VMD Tcl script that builds the backbone (N, CA, C; Angstrom):
set m [mol new atoms 201]
animate dup $m
set s [atomselect $m all]
$s set {name element resname resid chain x y z} {
  {N N MET 1 A 181.185 66.459 68.159}
  {CA C MET 1 A 180.843 67.826 67.972}
  {C C MET 1 A 180.534 68.555 69.205}
  {N N ILE 2 A 179.314 67.306 70.001}
  {CA C ILE 2 A 178.973 68.392 71.471}
  {C C ILE 2 A 179.796 68.560 72.146}
  {N N GLU 3 A 181.210 68.004 72.699}
  {CA C GLU 3 A 182.124 68.046 73.393}
  {C C GLU 3 A 182.803 69.377 72.405}
  {N N ASP 4 A 183.199 69.134 71.439}
  {CA C ASP 4 A 183.242 71.058 71.296}
  {C C ASP 4 A 182.731 72.167 71.661}
  {N N GLU 5 A 181.021 71.698 71.896}
  {CA C GLU 5 A 180.263 73.197 71.005}
  {C C GLU 5 A 180.012 73.066 73.068}
  {N N LYS 6 A 180.313 72.143 73.453}
  {CA C LYS 6 A 180.298 72.250 75.119}
  {C C LYS 6 A 181.547 72.781 75.694}
  {N N ASP 7 A 182.910 72.393 74.926}
  {CA C ASP 7 A 184.126 73.398 75.535}
  {C C ASP 7 A 184.365 75.131 75.049}
  {N N ILE 8 A 183.571 75.289 74.260}
  {CA C ILE 8 A 183.200 76.373 73.862}
  {C C ILE 8 A 182.493 77.306 74.895}
  {N N GLU 9 A 181.533 76.720 74.978}
  {CA C GLU 9 A 180.063 77.264 76.290}
  {C C GLU 9 A 181.156 77.568 77.365}
  {N N ILE 10 A 182.300 76.851 77.613}
  {CA C ILE 10 A 182.758 76.851 79.137}
  {C C ILE 10 A 183.536 78.046 79.101}
  {N N ALA 11 A 184.388 77.996 78.404}
  {CA C ALA 11 A 185.013 78.634 77.821}
  {C C ALA 11 A 184.831 80.274 77.698}
  {N N ARG 12 A 183.095 80.472 77.042}
  {CA C ARG 12 A 182.239 81.673 76.820}
  {C C ARG 12 A 182.327 81.677 78.230}
  {N N LEU 13 A 181.749 81.499 78.885}
  {CA C LEU 13 A 181.065 81.379 80.407}
  {C C LEU 13 A 182.448 81.798 81.527}
  {N N ARG 14 A 183.366 80.817 81.437}
  {CA C ARG 14 A 184.288 81.686 82.101}
  {C C ARG 14 A 184.778 82.872 82.022}
  {N N LYS 15 A 185.287 83.032 80.638}
  {CA C LYS 15 A 185.527 84.720 80.206}
  {C C LYS 15 A 184.085 85.934 80.899}
  {N N ALA 16 A 183.268 85.267 80.829}
  {CA C ALA 16 A 182.264 86.538 81.136}
  {C C ALA 16 A 182.332 86.405 82.653}
  {N N LEU 17 A 182.600 85.076 84.017}
  {CA C LEU 17 A 182.906 85.070 85.089}
  {C C LEU 17 A 183.980 85.494 85.695}
  {N N TYR 18 A 185.124 85.867 84.662}
  {CA C TYR 18 A 186.284 86.271 84.581}
  {C C TYR 18 A 186.155 88.300 85.022}
  {N N TYR 19 A 185.187 88.415 83.698}
  {CA C TYR 19 A 185.055 89.993 84.169}
  {C C TYR 19 A 184.254 90.358 84.853}
  {N N GLU 20 A 183.089 89.821 85.445}
  {CA C GLU 20 A 182.440 90.074 86.293}
  {C C GLU 20 A 183.731 90.294 87.833}
  {N N ALA 21 A 184.287 88.870 88.113}
  {CA C ALA 21 A 184.625 89.301 89.161}
  {C C ALA 21 A 185.520 89.904 89.114}
  {N N ASN 22 A 186.045 90.788 88.075}
  {CA C ASN 22 A 187.061 91.705 88.067}
  {C C ASN 22 A 186.325 93.386 88.410}
  {N N ARG 23 A 185.376 93.076 87.648}
  {CA C ARG 23 A 184.540 94.512 88.459}
  {C C ARG 23 A 183.925 94.777 89.737}
  {N N PHE 24 A 183.758 93.090 90.110}
  {CA C PHE 24 A 183.002 93.490 91.426}
  {C C PHE 24 A 184.160 93.773 92.430}
  {N N GLN 25 A 185.511 93.005 92.173}
  {CA C GLN 25 A 187.010 93.714 93.268}
  {C C GLN 25 A 186.961 94.808 92.744}
  {N N ARG 26 A 186.437 95.598 92.379}
  {CA C ARG 26 A 186.842 97.099 92.197}
  {C C ARG 26 A 186.012 98.114 92.550}
  {N N ILE 27 A 185.149 97.898 93.439}
  {CA C ILE 27 A 184.150 98.860 93.819}
  {C C ILE 27 A 184.706 99.514 95.116}
  {N N GLY 28 A 183.979 100.971 94.546}
  {CA C GLY 28 A 185.334 101.357 95.641}
  {C C GLY 28 A 185.866 102.055 95.862}
  {N N THR 29 A 186.924 101.727 94.215}
  {CA C THR 29 A 188.417 102.320 93.836}
  {C C THR 29 A 187.329 103.190 92.701}
  {N N HIS 30 A 186.962 104.318 92.798}
  {CA C HIS 30 A 185.921 105.178 91.636}
  {C C HIS 30 A 185.941 106.908 92.343}
  {N N SER 31 A 186.126 107.396 91.456}
  {CA C SER 31 A 185.986 108.705 92.202}
  {C C SER 31 A 184.894 109.660 90.974}
  {N N PRO 32 A 184.865 110.755 90.976}
  {CA C PRO 32 A 184.661 111.810 90.085}
  {C C PRO 32 A 184.991 111.526 88.520}
  {N N ASP 33 A 186.473 111.158 88.418}
  {CA C ASP 33 A 186.840 111.531 87.328}
  {C C ASP 33 A 187.586 109.942 87.037}
  {N N CYS 34 A 187.563 108.695 87.429}
  {CA C CYS 34 A 187.709 107.752 87.260}
  {C C CYS 34 A 187.730 106.725 85.998}
  {N N TYR 35 A 186.796 107.642 85.025}
  {CA C TYR 35 A 186.624 107.447 83.670}
  {C C TYR 35 A 187.935 107.658 82.968}
  {N N LYS 36 A 188.845 108.995 83.633}
  {CA C LYS 36 A 189.973 108.894 83.241}
  {C C LYS 36 A 190.969 107.260 83.207}
  {N N TRP 37 A 190.860 106.638 84.082}
  {CA C TRP 37 A 191.950 105.467 84.440}
  {C C TRP 37 A 192.752 104.673 84.070}
  {N N GLY 38 A 191.632 104.028 82.218}
  {CA C GLY 38 A 191.999 102.759 81.860}
  {C C GLY 38 A 190.722 101.983 81.366}
  {N N PRO 39 A 190.940 101.242 80.593}
  {CA C PRO 39 A 189.964 100.186 80.678}
  {C C PRO 39 A 188.998 99.605 81.487}
  {N N GLN 40 A 189.413 99.580 83.043}
  {CA C GLN 40 A 189.024 99.131 84.003}
  {C C GLN 40 A 187.646 99.901 84.025}
  {N N HIS 41 A 187.784 100.803 83.632}
  {CA C HIS 41 A 187.059 102.205 84.168}
  {C C HIS 41 A 185.832 102.389 82.477}
  {N N TYR 42 A 185.862 101.653 81.630}
  {CA C TYR 42 A 185.013 101.353 80.748}
  {C C TYR 42 A 184.005 102.084 80.424}
  {N N GLU 43 A 182.928 101.748 81.311}
  {CA C GLU 43 A 181.865 101.518 81.766}
  {C C GLU 43 A 181.451 102.753 82.390}
  {N N CYS 44 A 182.457 103.546 82.959}
  {CA C CYS 44 A 181.923 104.248 83.881}
  {C C CYS 44 A 182.514 105.846 82.477}
  {N N ALA 45 A 183.103 105.488 82.121}
  {CA C ALA 45 A 183.880 106.419 80.969}
  {C C ALA 45 A 182.438 106.128 79.451}
  {N N MET 46 A 181.407 105.229 79.822}
  {CA C MET 46 A 180.300 105.439 78.652}
  {C C MET 46 A 179.223 106.265 79.743}
  {N N ARG 47 A 179.247 106.232 80.913}
  {CA C ARG 47 A 178.108 107.061 81.418}
  {C C ARG 47 A 179.072 108.536 81.438}
  {N N HIS 48 A 180.235 108.670 81.523}
  {CA C HIS 48 A 180.252 110.239 81.927}
  {C C HIS 48 A 180.342 110.620 80.384}
  {N N ILE 49 A 180.087 110.048 79.163}
  {CA C ILE 49 A 180.101 110.550 77.327}
  {C C ILE 49 A 178.400 110.275 77.386}
  {N N LYS 50 A 177.353 109.631 77.998}
  {CA C LYS 50 A 175.980 109.707 78.083}
  {C C LYS 50 A 175.974 111.200 78.665}
  {N N GLU 51 A 176.748 111.482 80.155}
  {CA C GLU 51 A 175.951 112.612 80.594}
  {C C GLU 51 A 176.613 113.443 80.101}
  {N N LEU 52 A 177.700 113.633 78.899}
  {CA C LEU 52 A 178.152 115.062 78.672}
  {C C LEU 52 A 176.941 115.478 76.600}
  {N N GLU 53 A 177.005 113.993 76.530}
  {CA C GLU 53 A 176.133 113.955 75.479}
  {C C GLU 53 A 173.544 114.658 76.199}
  {N N GLU 54 A 173.929 115.608 76.833}
  {CA C GLU 54 A 172.518 115.543 77.474}
  {C C GLU 54 A 172.541 116.587 78.027}
  {N N ASP 55 A 174.133 117.453 78.294}
  {CA C ASP 55 A 174.439 118.893 78.946}
  {C C ASP 55 A 174.505 119.208 77.486}
  {N N PRO 56 A 172.900 120.628 77.647}
  {CA C PRO 56 A 172.901 121.185 76.286}
  {C C PRO 56 A 174.083 122.237 76.557}
  {N N GLN 57 A 174.848 122.579 76.943}
  {CA C GLN 57 A 175.410 123.420 77.042}
  {C C GLN 57 A 177.215 122.241 76.397}
  {N N PHE 58 A 176.988 121.437 76.350}
  {CA C PHE 58 A 177.724 120.752 75.475}
  {C C PHE 58 A 177.525 120.420 74.022}
  {N N ALA 59 A 176.416 119.611 73.711}
  {CA C ALA 59 A 175.679 120.307 72.873}
  {C C ALA 59 A 175.551 121.290 71.440}
  {N N LYS 60 A 175.969 122.371 72.729}
  {CA C LYS 60 A 175.886 123.478 71.551}
  {C C LYS 60 A 177.412 123.612 71.284}
  {N N ALA 61 A 178.524 123.718 72.127}
  {CA C ALA 61 A 179.942 123.556 72.285}
  {C C ALA 61 A 180.074 122.499 70.538}
  {N N LEU 62 A 179.605 121.177 70.370}
  {CA C LEU 62 A 179.238 120.550 69.585}
  {C C LEU 62 A 179.564 121.025 67.974}
  {N N GLY 63 A 177.990 121.442 68.173}
  {CA C GLY 63 A 177.706 122.798 66.877}
  {C C GLY 63 A 176.279 121.645 66.221}
  {N N PRO 64 A 175.730 122.579 64.977}
  {CA C PRO 64 A 175.073 121.520 64.235}
  {C C PRO 64 A 175.259 120.442 63.761}
  {N N CYS 65 A 176.567 119.785 63.746}
  {CA C CYS 65 A 176.622 118.613 63.301}
  {C C CYS 65 A 177.144 116.673 64.416}
  {N N GLY 66 A 177.478 118.164 65.745}
  {CA C GLY 66 A 177.135 117.438 66.534}
  {C C GLY 66 A 178.787 116.558 66.685}
  {N N LYS 67 A 179.472 116.862 66.406}
  {CA C LYS 67 A 181.135 116.643 66.329}
  {C C LYS 67 A 181.980 117.840 66.024}
}
mol reanalyze $m
mol bondsrecalc $m
mol representation Tube
mol addrep $m
């Protein structure tokens, strides 16, 4: 049982390290519109959405429901 838990934790950590390694390899491959480039730029897309939400003109264009 404990060996299974160790294997699960090792797999989880490897997955996290793989994600981080891929993320850091892409440093420098960004542009103002890199959020459009796909899943590798998910964090860029989230940052862009947050910027839009904070823009008063964007909020006004959404209307009272926010949609």
